[in-house]
TORLO-378483 format. One record per residue (C-alpha): x, y, z. Coordinates in steps of 0.02 Angstrom, whole numbers, padded with zeros to 5 digits, always signed. Example, Ala and Ser with C-alpha at 12.3 -4.5 7.8 and 13.67 -1.06 7.14 Angstrom:
# residues 2
+00615-00225+00390;+00684-00053+00357;
# end
This chain:
# residues 141
+02105+06044+01367;+02116+06179+01180;+02147+06348+01176;+02113+06487+01025;+02300+06498+00982;+02246+06680+00879;+02285+06797+01039;+02457+06684+01151;+02547+06713+00945;+02487+06895+00920;+02594+06928+01101;+02724+06826+01029;+02786+06891+00863;+02739+07074+00948;+02836+07074+01085;+02938+06948+01082;+03165+06984+01098;+03224+07046+00934;+03396+06945+00977;+03435+06756+01011;+03310+06762+01120;+03162+06802+01028;+03208+06679+00883;+03200+06540+01028;+03052+06574+01067;+02973+06590+00947;+03056+06466+00832;+02994+06324+01014;+02805+06397+00983;+02823+06347+00808;+02879+06173+00807;+02757+06136+00987;+02614+06235+00872;+02658+06111+00710;+02667+05932+00814;+02502+06003+00923;+02410+06038+00741;+02478+05876+00691;+02372+05802+00820;+02212+05891+00751;+02199+05810+00585;+02207+05650+00511;+02399+05543+00481;+02380+05597+00306;+02383+05777+00322;+02499+05759+00496;+02647+05708+00407;+02707+05863+00303;+02654+05947+00487;+02795+05818+00578;+02919+05844+00467;+02889+06047+00487;+02918+06019+00664;+03070+05936+00643;+03136+06059+00534;+03085+06187+00685;+03179+06092+00825;+03345+06065+00745;+03324+06262+00716;+03333+06260+00902;+03452+06117+00930;+03592+06240+00798;+03517+06397+00929;+03581+06300+01111;+03722+06222+01012;+03801+06414+01005;+03703+06499+01147;+03683+06347+01286;+03608+06447+01382;+03452+06525+01282;+03323+06362+01366;+03369+06449+01520;+03333+06619+01512;+03196+06603+01355;+02993+06582+01373;+02954+06400+01328;+02794+06434+01260;+02694+06296+01213;+02513+06369+01154;+02440+06206+01179;+02293+06085+01086;+02212+06167+00968;+02039+06213+00985;+01921+06169+00835;+01837+06305+00808;+02004+06379+00772;+02027+06263+00600;+02191+06193+00527;+02191+06321+00386;+02188+06452+00555;+02317+06385+00617;+02443+06366+00497;+02431+06545+00447;+02470+06561+00667;+02622+06441+00644;+02692+06536+00469;+02675+06700+00576;+02775+06610+00726;+02902+06577+00588;+02903+06700+00483;+02935+06807+00659;+03082+06708+00688;+03144+06709+00513;+03129+06903+00521;+03223+06932+00672;+03345+06823+00624;+03370+06923+00471;+03397+07075+00582;+03508+06970+00693;+03628+06944+00537;+03645+07154+00483;+03752+07159+00645;+03898+07143+00704;+03914+06962+00758;+04080+06835+00736;+04117+06685+00638;+04001+06566+00740;+03867+06689+00777;+03846+06722+00587;+03873+06522+00547;+03749+06457+00677;+03617+06586+00594;+03667+06522+00423;+03608+06336+00504;+03443+06401+00583;+03370+06529+00433;+03347+06367+00291;+03267+06265+00422;+03152+06377+00469;+03113+06414+00294;+03082+06247+00264;+02968+06207+00406;+02873+06371+00382;+02855+06294+00191;+02791+06105+00258;+02662+06206+00372;+02609+06317+00220;+02651+06212+00077;+02711+06366-00029;+02868+06431-00079;+02921+06602-00137;
# end
């Protein structure tokens, strides 16, 4: 069964928690969306999406290493298989929005009074989110 990603992704980006939980939820959703999009496109196109999903998963692993309780506390949202009417360009934009929302939350969290291990976690997570997003969008700032 395929689903449209636009509406649930909008809810996620708008309403995900502002802290660790939101970063984890958005990262989880972006990683699964990258894999699901990779299953809907030709193999040559799917390679970059697979690498992006790996980056998102590595970011998720770092979050879980620093905060092992996150998977039990957070919403694990999988947008499902891509509906063909949504199309690859729109799906890439949605993954971009999910990753950007996670990055914004990470940056906001970094400006709070965190202890050193949490700052180091964000220092490892943020580049993975950035490179995952870049692989999906094909652009670097």
